[in-house]
N, C-alpha and C positions, 0 to 999 in steps of 0.2 A: 676464693670463690669455692663457696660450697655445692651440694648437691644435696636428690636426694635422701633422708637419709643418715644423713648428718656428714656423708663422709669429701675430700675435698681432696681436687686435684691437684699434685705434687706434678712440675712438669719433671726435678731432677729423679725423680726415682729409673725415673727411664734410662737413664746414664749411669747408675749404680746394677751391676752386673751382679755382686748378692743378693742384692732387692728380687732386679726378675728374675733369677731361679728359687727366691724364696718363699714370693707369691705366683707362681705359677707351678703347684707341686704337679700337675699331671701332663704336664709341658705341652700344657696347646702352645704354645710356639712352635714344639719340637717337632706338633700335627702338625702349623702350617709348610711348616718346612720342605713338611716329607710330598707338595704339590707335586713334584715334577714326580718325582721318582714314583706318584701313584697312575700318575699319564701312563708309562713307562709297561708299569703292570696290566693296568686292566687293559690296554689293548693286548698283552701280550694275551690275558686271560679270556681275553672276548675270544682271537682266532683260534683258540685252544679249545675254546667251548662250543665253537661251532654253530657263530651265528648267522656265516655266511650261506650255511647248509640251510637255517634256519628260512632263509626271504630267498633260495635259492629258486620256490614259486611265482613271484613277482611281486609289483605290491599288493598290499589292503587297500583297502576300503578308505578306510582313517586308522590313525597312531593314538591311544588310548596311550595316555601318562598318568596312575597312580602311583602320588606319595604323597606323605608327606613333609614338610621341615623343609632339610636341605633336602633329603630326596626329591622332592617334589618341585625345587626352584630346575631340577637336570631336565625335570618334561621344559620349563620355557625355554630352557637353554638353546634344545633341541631346536623349539620350534623356528626359535629366534635365530638360529644356525643354517638350518635350510634356507629362510629367508622368503619372501613372498613369492618366488614364482614355484614353491615347492608344490607338486599339483595336485598335491590330497591333506584333506587337515589334521593337524598334530595338536588335541589338546591334554590337558594336566588337571586326571580330575583328585580332588585331595580332601578327603570326608569317607562315610558308608557307603554311597552308592554309585552303581555306572547310572550313563543316562540310558534313558531304556533304548534307544538305536544301536547301542554296540551287540555288537553280534558274531558270527562269525565269519563274518566276512572283515572283520577286523581288526590286528595284532593290536593287545593292549601288553605294555609291559609295567611292568610291576616291579619300585623302589622301592627295598630299603634295607639300609644297611644294615643291622641287626636282625632286621629276617621273623622280627616279631611285634611289626610294629599295628595295635589295634586296629588301623582303619586299614592300610595295607592289603592283611590279610581274609579282610572282607571284602573288599573289592580284585584280590587272588581270586578267591572262589565263586565270585560272580560269574567271575571271564572262564573258568572252567566248566561251569554249570553251560554256561550263554553258549561253550566251545565255539570259544576265542582263539586263537592262538595263539600261546604268554611269550617273553621273553621277561628273564624273571632276573635283577639282577640286588645282588646278599650274600650273608652271609652264608658259609654252605653247614649240614646237616641243621636251617633254620624252615621253623614252620614254612617258612613259604617258600624251600628251596622245597621240600613237600609236597607244596599243594601247586608246584609248579609243573614235576617231573607227574605229580599224578592227572592230568591232564597233555601231556603229551610233552611239553615245551619246551624249550631249551634255558636255563640255567648261566646265568657267568658269575664263580661263587671275588668274593672281592675274601683284601688279605684278609690276615688275622688281625693284625695290629692291632693297639690302643687308643687309634683314634674316635675320637667322638663324631658321631654323625656330620653332623656338620663344619668338621675341617674333613673331610669325603667324598666333596665333593665330588672330584676326578671322576676318583675313583668307581661310580654309581655316574658318573656321564658316559660315561668314554664308550662302554660299550652300546648304547642306546644309538652315539651318533658311529660308533662302524656301523652297526648296524641298517640307519642310514644312508653310509656311504653302501654299503654292499646292495642297497635298492635305489641310487643312483638319484640319492632326493638330496645330496652335498656332496662336495668330492675332499675325501680328507683318506689317505693313502696311509700307509705306514710317514712317512717324510716329514707329515702336516700335525701328524704327532709329538713330532721330536722334534719340531718345533714349535706346539705347544711347550712343551717341556723344559724345553732351552729357554724357555720366555719368562719360566716358573722359577728357572735358577735364578736368572738375573733378578730376578723380583728381591730373593731367599735373601741371597748375595748383599742388593745395596739394604734391604731392611732388619738384614741381622741382632740382637740384641746387638751385637761390641762396637755397633757403627753408631758415632755419636747422632744424638737430636736433632744434629742441628745442619747433616747430610743424610741425615735419614729419611724417608719420606715417608712411611709410616709411620715414624714417628710423630713427627713433620703437621701430617696428617690431624695426627690422635691431640695432639692439642693445641689444634686449632678446632675443631671439634670441642671441646672440657669445656662445661659449660652454656652449652648453645644448646637448640632445639636446631636437629638438622634437616631441612628438605632438602633429600637427595632425588635428584633432578637429573637421566638422562636421555639422551637427542637422538638417540635410537634404540631399535629393537636389542640390538646388545646390550647398549648403554642401561635403556630400561631396568633391565634380569640381572646384570649389575648393579641398577640399584635396589634393586630391590633386596637383593644378595647380602649388598651392606648393611641396608637394613635390617634382618634379620640377624646377619651378625652382630649388628649398638647393641643388637634386643638379646640376642642372647650370651654373647661374652663379656660385655661389657653392664651389661643390665641396664640399657641406656635407650629413650624412645627415639625412632626420628620417623619421618613419613617420605617415599619415596612412589614418583610421576614418571612419568612420560611427559617430553615436549610433543606435539602441540597439546595433551590435554587440560596437563595441569597450568597452562592456562587462563582456561576455563570455571578455576575453584580455589585452586592451592594458594596461585597466585596473588588473591586475595585478602591471605596472612601479611602480604608487607605492609599493609594498613594498622594490622592487628596491634592490641597492645605486647605484642612479646616480639614487635624489627623493632627500629631505631637502636642506640647504642652511643653514648660516648665515645668517640674513635681515640680521645689521648689515657682511655684510663686503661688501667694496668692489666688486663683480660683475664690473668689471677689472683687477684685482689681479692678481700672479701667482698662478699656484697651486705647489702644494710638485710635487720633478720624480718622486716615489714615489706611484703610484696609493694610496691606502690610507693613504698618511699624515695629518697633524692633516686637511687642508681636504679628503681622503677623492678623489677622482676627480677630475680635471679640469671636465671634461663633465659636468655635471644636467643634469634630465629639467625639459624644462618643458611646461606646458601649453596649447597656443594651440588655441582655440576658434573656430571661422568659426561664425558665428550667422546661421537666416534670419529673416525677420519671418515668415516660416509655418512653425510648427513642432506635432507630434504633441506634442500636453498631456502625454504621457508623456516624448515627447521634453525637450519643454519642463524636468520635474521632473527627468526624470534630467540633466540642462544640468545645473541651480542644482548638486546633490546631490555631480555631480562635479570642479566650481569649490567645497567644501565639505571634500568628500576629497582632492582636492589640500591644498590651504589647511593642511589639517590633519597634512601629512604636510610641506612645509615647502615643496612645487614651486610655484616660481612658476606666475600665468598672464598670459594674455596675453589679451583677446577680443575679435575684431569683426565687426560689428553690419554686417548687406548693408540697404543702400538702395534706394531705388525699389518700382514696383511688380511690373508684369512679372518677371516670369523669370528672361529677361536681361541689363535690368537690373539686378538684385540681384545674381548672378553678378557681372557687370563692376565693379560697384564692391569687391565680393572680390578678384577677380582682380588686379583693376587696382593697387589695394596690396602683394598680394601681390609681384607681380612687379617692384614696386620695392624693396618691403624685401628680395629676393634678391638685388638688383646691388649694391644697396646694402651688404647683405652680403659681399657677394665686394669691393668696394673699403673697404671697411672691416680686411679681415682686408691688406689687397694685391693681393689675386686679380686675372687681367683677366676680367670676368664672360665676356668670347665665345670664348676658348680650350678648348678639350676636348682635350685633346692621349691622353689615355687609350681615348675616342672614335674617335680620328681612326687612332692605335696598333689598335687593338681591328678595327675597318673590317680595316685593310693585313693584318696578320696571316691573318684569314681569309680572303682572297681568292686570300692564298697556295697 
């Protein structure tokens, strides 16, 4: 089977322990496995930083989360975890400018693991100029920490480990949820964070490198994704955030394209691709066999659609009906389907089960293609060019 750039997915690599160690020199698998520890450490850091004191004066008019990439996802998670009953808007800003209405009555949560993201620093500086109370999360002794201190805000330092920002979701997210809990926007005490950490530990055990592919859900999902263009659909706001996260992790870790969305919105656009040139396949074909060199030949294009459904245990009845129909539509057109069901009672637990598995799958997909999951040379080159 072929991939852009000539890389081939080799499923046997995933059970070769020496290869997994050599192919992951910066330890992305170890970083993914640190998720449970991140939850516990970040909870303690948020408490010690005085997040509760910061919000003691009551709720703001709105919460604005400023961040990019993996940090920006934390704002989407916060909104989904707080749910539809939240008595104030929670929005995420990814860019250089805050909305014009943001002011002293609004809480701005500024998130950047490095504390040096260009866009996030611009947003933090603007929040300080407007007199907005700020909660910062990022590296200690960073430009972001200095900006938040200048504005009289509260700053939660993240651990000094070597995790890539995209592998540090939990240490960036937990302080935001702690703040929301103190404002009674969501019930999330220490017991909830411990339950989340336990879920993530269980996923790490099941997806550990030494666990063979036929019983390892992370490796299994990676093999299903290989050679496909994934349509990743979530069945609730929580599952949609996990879908967004999975698509981004596939992009960065595996350098792999993916499309994400939420039911029912995807039924007004993305579902039409099931009738397109990348739908359909020979159900008897070897999924790891080479495709013909010429697109449109006897075997068709090298990459085919795969529907990946991230399911929540709490779905709107109409969404549940649409999910079932989605599977039938895909299968009727020869599009394979993968389904992942969230587990747990608290929305943060359910998110953890979806995100944890997706993070592992993205790294195993990279390694199956012989790609270093940590390196992001295109991103580094882009930053270098725009800084000139």
